[in-house]
VOGU-3710 file (C-alpha; in Angstrom, 3 decimals, decimal comma):
1> xxxxxxxxxx> -34,467/30,067/49,101  -32,236/27,178/49,968  -34,107/24,977/47,293  -33,290/27,461/44,314  -29,757/27,793/45,004  -29,585/23,858/45,475  -31,034/23,099/42,064  -28,790/25,926/40,882  -25,643/24,440/41,919  -27,241/20,731/40,493
11> xxxxxxxxxx> -27,715/22,108/37,121  -24,091/23,782/37,155  -22,352/20,810/38,300  -24,302/18,675/35,312  -22,919/21,297/32,495  -19,437/21,416/34,404  -19,385/17,396/34,305  -20,340/17,505/30,264  -17,548/20,006/29,680  -14,996/18,409/31,715
21> xxxxxxxxxx> -15,614/14,589/29,583  -15,541/16,483/26,368  -17,993/18,129/23,978  -21,668/16,859/23,450  -22,295/14,831/19,930  -25,467/14,072/18,387  -24,498/11,461/15,437  -26,659/9,501/13,038  -25,879/5,965/11,556  -27,152/3,615/9,315
31> xxxxxxxxxx> -26,495/-0,227/9,601  -25,819/-1,635/6,575  -25,939/1,394/4,600  -26,925/-0,582/1,626  -30,047/-2,685/1,549  -32,346/-4,071/-1,333  -35,765/-3,314/-1,530  -37,997/-5,592/0,943  -35,091/-5,369/3,302  -35,003/-4,537/6,823
41> xxxxxxxxxx> -32,105/-2,082/8,452  -31,298/0,016/11,925  -31,317/3,993/12,215  -29,757/4,977/15,776  -29,060/8,132/16,907  -26,758/8,530/19,954  -26,561/11,607/22,202  -23,336/11,467/24,555  -25,061/13,342/27,435  -27,790/12,068/29,491
51> xxxxxxxxxx> -29,787/15,750/30,087  -32,229/15,507/26,771  -35,636/16,078/25,964  -37,596/16,791/22,596  -36,094/14,388/20,398  -37,677/14,475/17,274  -36,669/13,243/13,689  -38,539/14,429/10,412  -40,373/12,071/8,220  -38,740/9,706/6,699
61> xxxxxxxxxx> -39,544/8,939/2,760  -38,953/5,725/0,935  -39,434/3,573/4,329  -41,500/1,813/6,289  -40,783/2,304/10,201  -41,267/-1,572/11,476  -39,908/-0,224/15,222  -39,063/2,655/16,963  -37,938/4,372/18,629  -36,441/2,418/21,602
71> xxxxxxxxxx> -33,991/4,143/23,822  -31,017/2,581/25,414  -28,585/4,106/27,559  -24,509/3,354/27,958  -22,407/4,718/30,557  -18,618/3,638/30,836  -15,594/5,058/33,118  -12,518/4,786/32,647  -9,118/5,454/34,519  -6,135/6,227/32,396
81> xxxxxxxxxx> -2,593/7,552/34,162  -4,583/8,678/37,263  -7,093/10,311/35,553  -10,876/9,335/35,494  -12,901/9,862/32,645  -16,722/9,054/32,352  -19,062/8,846/29,164  -22,953/8,750/29,145  -24,937/8,622/26,078  -28,172/7,704/25,091
91> xxxxxxxxxx> -29,351/5,529/21,841  -32,648/5,694/19,790  -33,017/3,334/17,220  -35,609/2,401/14,549  -36,040/-0,814/12,557  -37,047/0,846/8,933  -38,299/-1,260/5,472  -37,052/-0,029/2,329  -40,083/0,226/-0,188  -38,567/1,529/-3,069
101> xxxxxxxxxx> -35,337/1,453/-4,587  -32,735/4,747/-5,080  -30,232/7,260/-3,461  -32,195/8,500/0,138  -30,875/11,067/2,585  -32,579/10,643/5,734  -32,278/14,419/7,478  -30,956/14,930/10,764  -32,819/14,686/13,766  -33,430/17,528/16,537
111> xxxxxxxxxx> -32,856/17,180/20,228  -32,368/19,488/23,212  -29,417/18,443/25,350  -28,026/20,239/28,360  -30,470/22,950/27,310  -28,670/23,563/23,782  -30,458/22,734/20,549  -28,724/20,072/18,261  -29,311/18,589/15,020  -27,593/15,471/13,965
121> xxxxxxxxxx> -25,766/14,875/10,410  -27,890/12,872/7,735  -27,926/9,494/6,582  -27,210/8,495/3,056  -29,007/5,052/2,254  -28,601/3,385/-1,159  -31,548/0,933/-1,734  -30,716/-1,642/-4,600  -33,867/-3,662/-6,858  -34,891/-6,590/-5,477
131> xxxxxxxxxx> -33,149/-9,551/-6,524  -35,044/-11,491/-9,236  -34,510/-15,033/-7,699  -35,511/-13,966/-3,875  -39,215/-15,424/-4,911  -37,860/-18,903/-6,204  -37,688/-21,473/-4,424  -33,775/-22,297/-3,668  -32,026/-25,886/-3,700  -31,376/-26,291/-0,278
141> xxxxxxxxxx> -29,162/-29,424/-0,938  -27,227/-27,579/-3,447  -23,409/-28,598/-3,827  -22,519/-27,084/-6,808  -21,850/-23,378/-7,592  -22,763/-22,098/-10,742  -21,278/-19,132/-12,209  -24,074/-16,361/-10,969  -23,378/-17,588/-7,422  -19,737/-16,543/-7,295
151> xxxxxxxxxx> -17,688/-15,053/-10,096  -14,852/-12,582/-10,321  -14,603/-9,464/-12,819  -11,658/-7,941/-14,314  -12,725/-4,443/-15,618  -10,501/-1,441/-16,840  -11,098/1,815/-16,869  -9,777/2,823/-20,218  -10,007/0,622/-23,652  -8,247/3,064/-25,953
161> xxxxxxxxxx> -5,082/4,896/-24,594  -1,925/6,224/-26,046  1,614/5,045/-25,088  2,699/5,071/-21,492  -0,902/6,515/-20,459  -2,221/4,606/-17,227  -4,838/2,188/-17,046  -6,596/0,988/-13,999  -7,275/-2,560/-13,895  -9,432/-3,712/-10,991
171> xxxxxxxxxx> -10,424/-7,609/-9,794  -13,671/-7,315/-7,873  -15,566/-10,483/-6,125  -19,094/-11,108/-6,397  -20,543/-13,569/-4,194  -24,111/-15,130/-2,919  -22,486/-18,100/-1,027  -19,855/-18,516/1,683  -16,557/-17,806/0,256  -13,798/-18,995/2,357
181> xxxxxxxxxx> -10,523/-18,881/0,590  -8,867/-18,785/-2,555  -6,542/-22,051/-2,854  -4,990/-20,789/-5,638  -4,476/-17,594/-8,013  -2,909/-17,430/-11,089  -2,688/-13,730/-12,697  -1,656/-12,735/-16,077  2,021/-11,190/-16,830  0,993/-8,246/-18,087
191> xxxxxxxxxx> 3,061/-8,972/-21,454  3,560/-4,867/-23,141  2,954/-3,181/-19,965  4,865/-1,766/-16,876  2,799/-3,205/-13,899  2,274/-1,500/-10,466  0,283/-3,045/-7,756  -1,939/-0,341/-5,637  -1,709/-1,464/-2,232  -5,278/-2,039/-0,327
201> xxxxxxxxxx> -6,135/-2,003/3,236  -6,056/-5,495/5,060  -9,537/-5,241/6,014  -11,129/-4,724/3,002  -14,999/-3,588/3,068  -18,004/-6,021/1,889  -21,039/-4,144/0,367  -23,986/-4,868/-1,518  -24,077/-4,437/-5,289  -26,673/-5,228/-7,490
211> xxxxxxxxxx> -25,739/-6,947/-10,431  -27,478/-8,370/-13,835  -30,622/-8,621/-11,740  -29,131/-10,104/-8,851  -27,477/-8,430/-5,650  -23,980/-9,543/-4,441  -21,600/-9,136/-1,469  -18,679/-7,547/-3,578  -15,403/-6,147/-2,442  -12,128/-5,180/-4,561
221> xxxxxxxxxx> -9,638/-7,635/-4,241  -6,485/-6,740/-6,499  -5,886/-3,428/-8,423  -3,029/-2,597/-10,783  -1,820/0,270/-12,631  -0,783/-0,355/-16,350  1,465/1,456/-18,729  1,589/0,050/-21,958  5,150/0,162/-23,347  3,920/-0,685/-27,006
231> xxxxxxxxxx> 1,657/0,147/-29,923  -1,339/-2,158/-31,190  -3,493/-4,278/-29,640  -2,244/-5,428/-26,470  -4,314/-8,597/-24,549  -4,909/-8,626/-20,591  -5,155/-12,895/-20,566  -7,534/-14,379/-18,040  -6,743/-14,714/-14,294  -7,936/-17,923/-12,312
241> xxxxxxxxxx> -8,954/-18,204/-8,760  -9,478/-21,425/-7,072  -11,977/-21,184/-4,349  -13,269/-22,911/-1,594  -16,949/-22,633/-0,849  -18,546/-23,626/2,022  -22,323/-25,294/1,169  -24,487/-27,138/3,622  -25,535/-30,644/2,450  -28,390/-32,929/3,589
251> xxxxxxxxxx> -26,813/-35,718/3,402  -25,960/-35,970/6,546  -28,546/-38,313/8,985  -26,564/-37,337/12,523  -29,333/-35,524/14,334  -26,544/-33,399/16,248  -25,326/-32,304/12,729  -28,601/-31,645/11,850  -29,265/-29,162/14,604  -26,215/-26,954/14,775
261> xxxxxxxxxx> -25,602/-26,749/11,005  -29,449/-25,641/10,222  -30,478/-29,202/9,264  -27,664/-30,033/7,366  -23,850/-31,216/6,778  -20,807/-28,224/6,110  -19,220/-29,196/3,433  -16,231/-27,714/1,361  -17,005/-27,345/-2,546  -13,562/-26,437/-4,726
271> xxxxxxxxxx> -14,553/-23,444/-7,943  -12,380/-22,575/-10,274  -13,172/-19,016/-11,591  -11,968/-17,206/-14,781  -11,837/-13,622/-15,419  -12,648/-12,653/-19,236  -9,475/-11,162/-21,643  -9,527/-7,658/-21,694  -8,272/-5,817/-24,986  -6,527/-2,564/-24,969
281> xxxxxxxxxx> -5,693/-0,456/-28,013  -2,815/1,554/-27,247  -1,851/4,163/-30,093  1,477/5,658/-30,562  2,082/9,313/-29,440  1,575/11,496/-32,903  5,143/13,327/-33,876  7,162/13,672/-31,037  9,519/16,764/-30,803  13,146/16,886/-30,287
291> xxxxxxxxxx> 12,861/17,868/-26,745  9,896/15,455/-26,051  11,076/14,342/-21,722  8,830/10,748/-22,064  6,123/12,556/-20,124  2,413/11,559/-20,799  -0,265/12,517/-18,091  -0,801/16,079/-16,727  2,329/18,054/-15,370  3,694/21,004/-13,589
301> xxxxxxxxxx> 6,863/22,498/-13,426  8,387/25,149/-11,225  12,025/26,311/-10,945  14,586/28,473/-8,022  17,791/29,280/-7,562  19,764/29,785/-4,651  21,347/32,777/-5,567  22,013/35,242/-8,850  25,253/37,164/-7,045  27,993/34,985/-6,805
311> xxxxxxxxxx> 31,652/35,218/-6,532  33,983/32,891/-8,509  34,336/29,561/-7,651  31,282/29,659/-5,435  28,670/27,291/-6,463  25,181/27,846/-7,966  22,233/25,421/-7,821  19,311/25,546/-9,783  16,104/23,341/-8,545  13,670/21,873/-10,568
321> xxxxxxxxxx> 10,148/20,452/-9,235  8,276/18,519/-11,807  4,348/17,904/-10,186  1,330/15,981/-11,286  -0,143/12,750/-12,386  1,339/9,975/-14,976  4,684/8,409/-15,802  6,692/10,062/-13,681  9,175/7,720/-13,561  9,895/7,242/-16,867
331> xxxxxxxxxx> 10,471/11,204/-17,007  13,891/12,226/-18,288  15,604/14,953/-16,916  15,468/18,468/-18,370  18,435/20,155/-19,359  19,746/23,154/-17,933  22,066/25,207/-20,150  24,575/26,679/-18,391  27,023/29,593/-19,654  30,380/27,907/-21,303
341> xxxxxxxxxx> 32,679/29,183/-18,526  30,809/27,242/-15,608  31,576/23,936/-14,084  29,167/21,811/-14,364  28,297/18,541/-12,228  25,545/15,663/-13,126  22,142/16,387/-11,795  20,840/14,823/-8,395  16,898/13,887/-8,574  14,366/12,849/-5,429
351> xxxxxxxxxx> 11,523/11,171/-6,137  8,123/11,783/-3,776  5,106/10,072/-5,387  2,435/7,402/-4,830  0,591/5,191/-6,989  -3,054/6,344/-7,612  -5,736/5,131/-9,818  -4,573/7,687/-12,305  -0,729/6,687/-12,136  2,226/8,011/-10,043
361> xxxxxxxxxx> 1,169/11,510/-8,420  3,250/13,411/-6,478  6,780/15,092/-7,818  10,256/14,871/-9,258  12,661/17,062/-7,468  15,924/17,840/-9,659  19,077/19,714/-8,508  21,701/20,979/-10,619  24,937/21,992/-9,588  27,248/24,601/-11,491
371> xxxxxxxxxx> 30,208/26,717/-10,314  31,569/30,312/-12,331  35,334/30,335/-13,172  35,610/33,732/-14,226  33,526/36,690/-13,573  31,050/38,296/-15,344  27,273/38,849/-16,297  25,708/35,715/-17,390  22,459/34,474/-18,434  21,015/31,185/-17,147
381> xxxxxxxxxx> 18,012/30,249/-20,348  14,497/29,239/-19,301  14,172/25,443/-19,090  11,903/23,966/-21,209  9,783/20,475/-20,385  7,394/19,111/-23,135  5,175/16,250/-22,183  1,828/14,537/-23,685  -1,167/16,106/-21,835  -3,799/12,842/-21,959
391> xxxxxxxxxx> -6,587/15,593/-21,278  -6,203/17,594/-24,596  -4,286/14,693/-26,310  -1,440/17,197/-27,641  1,953/18,093/-26,861  2,433/20,951/-24,129  5,733/22,933/-23,545  6,205/24,565/-20,434  9,065/26,939/-19,787  10,553/28,312/-16,220
401> xxxxxxxxxx> 11,751/31,961/-16,047  15,615/32,449/-16,990  17,880/33,789/-14,142  20,793/36,524/-14,616  23,683/35,774/-12,734  26,119/38,382/-11,904  29,659/37,017/-10,996  32,451/38,635/-9,021  36,125/37,997/-8,613  36,794/36,438/-5,488
411> xxxxxxxxxx> 39,472/38,232/-2,977  43,186/37,045/-3,099  44,450/34,129/-5,331  42,035/31,487/-4,669  43,743/27,967/-5,546  41,593/25,575/-3,564  37,615/25,628/-3,507  35,864/23,176/-1,977  32,094/22,422/-3,160  30,196/22,082/-0,175
421> xxxxxxxxxx> 26,840/23,851/-1,053  25,378/21,121/-2,997  21,856/20,438/-1,010  22,894/16,538/-0,567  26,617/17,308/0,254  27,517/14,209/-1,195  30,571/15,701/-3,541  33,393/17,206/-2,374  36,042/18,377/-4,809  38,941/20,839/-5,153
431> xxxxxxxxxx> 39,061/23,198/-8,235  41,754/24,434/-9,880  43,910/21,411/-9,128  43,421/19,762/-12,146  46,026/20,905/-14,041  49,797/21,208/-12,815  52,610/23,658/-14,384  55,917/21,860/-15,704  58,713/22,837/-13,383  61,740/23,780/-15,355
441> xxxxxxxxxx> 64,811/24,747/-13,013  64,303/22,052/-10,261  65,028/19,188/-12,356  67,366/16,221/-10,433  69,059/13,888/-12,622  70,356/10,388/-11,714  73,610/9,150/-13,056  73,806/5,979/-14,708  74,210/2,900/-12,143  71,911/4,221/-9,472
451> xxxxxxxxxx> 68,921/3,718/-11,169  65,543/2,704/-8,820  65,246/-0,997/-10,854  66,587/-3,728/-8,392  67,306/-1,705/-5,123  65,829/-2,870/-2,100  62,993/-0,142/-1,982  62,198/-1,539/-5,436  61,631/-5,139/-3,890  60,252/-3,615/-0,630
461> xxxxxxxxxx> 57,229/-1,963/-3,153  56,419/-5,484/-4,295  56,551/-7,587/-0,696  54,801/-5,015/1,196  51,189/-5,495/-1,196  51,674/-9,254/-1,103  51,767/-9,349/2,557  48,879/-6,969/3,094  46,639/-9,443/0,442  47,916/-12,912/2,533
471> xxxxxxxxxx> 46,567/-11,287/5,902  43,365/-10,160/4,143  42,835/-13,394/2,669  42,966/-15,201/5,888  40,666/-12,680/7,800  38,186/-13,695/4,820  38,356/-17,082/5,197  37,759/-16,982/8,928  34,851/-14,443/8,078  33,668/-17,248/5,933
481> xxxxxxxxxx> 33,720/-19,904/8,373  31,890/-17,691/10,880  29,160/-16,863/8,408  28,933/-20,634/7,687  28,543/-21,490/11,697  25,758/-18,728/11,783  23,637/-20,451/8,975  24,198/-23,599/10,694  22,589/-22,091/13,823  19,883/-20,721/11,895
491> xxxxxxxxxx> 19,336/-23,936/10,408  19,097/-26,347/13,659  17,126/-23,408/15,609  14,383/-22,754/12,646  11,847/-25,287/14,168  11,983/-24,047/17,580  11,753/-20,634/16,493  8,963/-21,547/14,346  7,288/-23,571/17,438  7,573/-20,389/19,726
501> xxxxxxxxxx> 5,728/-18,307/17,209  2,793/-20,830/16,765  2,571/-20,381/20,269  2,312/-16,767/20,300  -0,613/-17,245/17,578  -2,053/-19,635/19,965  -2,540/-17,081/22,366  -3,941/-14,619/20,131  -6,598/-17,436/18,916  -7,663/-18,246/22,521
511> xxxxxxxxxx> -8,057/-13,969/23,160  -10,152/-14,352/19,763  -8,145/-11,812/18,014  -7,997/-12,223/14,612  -5,634/-9,839/12,800  -2,891/-10,665/15,439  -3,472/-14,902/14,959  -3,122/-14,801/11,176  0,423/-12,267/11,550  2,147/-14,938/13,248
521> xxxxxxxxxx> 1,097/-17,766/11,956  2,350/-15,891/8,421  5,750/-14,978/9,954  5,952/-18,415/11,796  5,613/-20,219/8,030  7,968/-18,015/6,609  10,258/-17,561/8,980  10,823/-21,539/9,497  11,522/-21,761/5,259  13,730/-18,850/5,983
531> xxxxxxxxxx> 15,970/-20,203/8,830  15,387/-24,058/7,595  16,687/-23,079/4,002  19,088/-20,233/5,133  16,982/-18,018/2,132  16,442/-14,245/3,180  12,523/-13,617/3,175  12,973/-10,641/0,708  14,057/-13,668/-1,898  11,156/-15,783/-0,802
541> xxxxxxxxxx> 7,850/-15,822/-2,530  4,807/-17,911/-3,770  6,570/-17,983/-7,219  9,688/-19,605/-6,336  8,968/-21,201/-3,225  7,814/-24,594/-4,349  11,212/-24,849/-6,612  12,986/-24,277/-3,225  11,224/-26,476/-1,378  11,681/-29,122/-4,239
551> xxxxxxxxxx> 15,358/-28,588/-4,041  15,698/-29,673/-0,825  13,496/-32,730/-1,002  10,196/-31,710/0,129  7,313/-33,681/-1,781  4,726/-31,856/-3,895  1,749/-32,458/-1,584  3,448/-31,270/1,371  4,476/-27,864/-0,799  0,783/-27,469/-1,664
561> xxxxxxxxxx> -0,425/-27,769/1,869  2,231/-25,101/2,808  1,242/-22,481/0,219  -2,858/-23,321/0,620  -2,332/-22,327/4,353  -0,748/-19,081/3,100  -3,300/-18,441/0,622  -6,100/-18,965/3,564  -4,293/-16,707/6,304  -3,921/-13,799/3,615
571> xxxxxxxxxx> -7,619/-14,372/2,402  -9,072/-15,050/5,973  -8,323/-11,288/7,224  -11,144/-9,765/5,259  -13,504/-12,960/4,884  -17,036/-12,174/6,257  -17,335/-15,646/7,334  -14,469/-16,305/9,175  -15,036/-18,612/11,831  -12,953/-19,715/15,108
581> xxxxxxxxxx> -13,190/-23,260/13,895  -11,269/-22,062/10,460  -8,647/-20,491/13,043  -8,214/-23,621/14,819  -8,003/-25,779/11,598  -5,192/-23,458/10,043  -3,479/-23,210/13,449  -3,408/-27,402/13,309  -2,089/-27,510/9,661  0,499/-25,210/10,686
591> xxxxxxxxxx> 2,033/-27,405/13,195  1,462/-30,281/11,291  3,256/-29,041/8,283  6,489/-27,557/10,382  6,544/-31,188/11,821  6,360/-32,970/8,232  8,809/-30,710/6,673  11,562/-31,010/9,775  11,628/-34,382/8,798  11,456/-33,902/5,192
601> xxx> 13,998/-31,132/4,366  17,363/-32,897/3,179  20,310/-30,310/4,327
//
């Protein structure tokens, strides 16, 4: 009896421990999730408890099981703010070989955990055809990069559009070599388009893709949304990418290099890549109606009013919300036809949208303020909004509801009414004070000879403003001198501040924190130039930095090295082949460039 009671308490303790440490999860994953025929990948199942039994997986079609399941256990204990948490998990791993191309779904596995039956998620694996060059003999001493080894594509999602219709332009990298960085990038000026760049994540994801018989590591490098501003054939010119590629050469006979570098010497090869031109056919919008808002896309409109029963000199606010996807920035505000007896103010608009692949998506809120002056029953007619629908290729007119307004006379003789009901409360205005009646019986006549001109007060009106002007002028000059001293201090301390930032990046380098390291190097370089030249960082860019540095006496070679370090830092964040040696090289180059610029810049 005691043994049974002890066993029951033990099982209850295990269940309570699992419950206290969180819900048990059973997940499956494939690494990588895209492979070619004849390649291997890892299939893993992880359960966050150690009380398990009866692990089973369904039959796996399209793959050969080379190994598995191999079982491994993991456990960890964390103590945060005095609270201790423990994690225990078991992982079952298989090594699979892809035998046929296609998109495959591996069903979930089953297991009994803590006495409960559980099933994992399914896993999707994409199998690409085998690379046509995989069976060919590869050149192990190849020091040239062909256009099939590395290239950048420029693709658009549409080539026939209407004026103002959004186009998505994508630059994508395809590589079979060790791409290190882009030394220089020259993008087209997008003449004839209004362009906006889509913000991509810093850590871009690389994936396997089959393209023209070969398998490449690919990633999206830049994306732009273009709005054509004129009709006809518009050309998106070629972009240029100057790439640095690491290759292995057998020219080195040093045995030490041969052992650690796979039998050869790693050298850097330069390659200039050019994207093809894109031709866009832009059609004019057909027969624009007189009430056309300029909107091109897909939109909806709603309206509301704060009240329909008011008194004279009280504010009425009509709110209009235009939502959808398209050229929201270029839409003109619809007209609200208030009655003639209403005092009308300029509308206030607020934009709340984001850039997407289809254009600007979100909404635009417009508020119209009016004040009735006289009592009575009035009508605000429906508001019309006409736009060009890109789906139906036709104009659509949306209408809101109309509003019936009942205005009652305010109590008493209201001579001053302050408007403060407008939602942004930026304007205050006194009503019924714009017309002053002429007073007929209180006119005071001044006898001849007692005129104001030439009196003491007359000259005083001239002397007081002159004194105020001189006082403000002196303060202004002192302020200019103080600002000049601040600029000189920033210039003198520019080198110290930059070196301090580089010391911080050196700490991140020793801890192998890649993202933090490159962030600090970029801050040090940009901050140094900003402080040294006394130019705000917001006004500096890669396009104008050459001219600014050249004006201060920096030679072209040093300027080019400075820009190369910037490009390497930005590209290395998502480069799959980035090493610690490259980080050391960038760190040393940054120190050297700042030291050389300190001796070159002429103040």
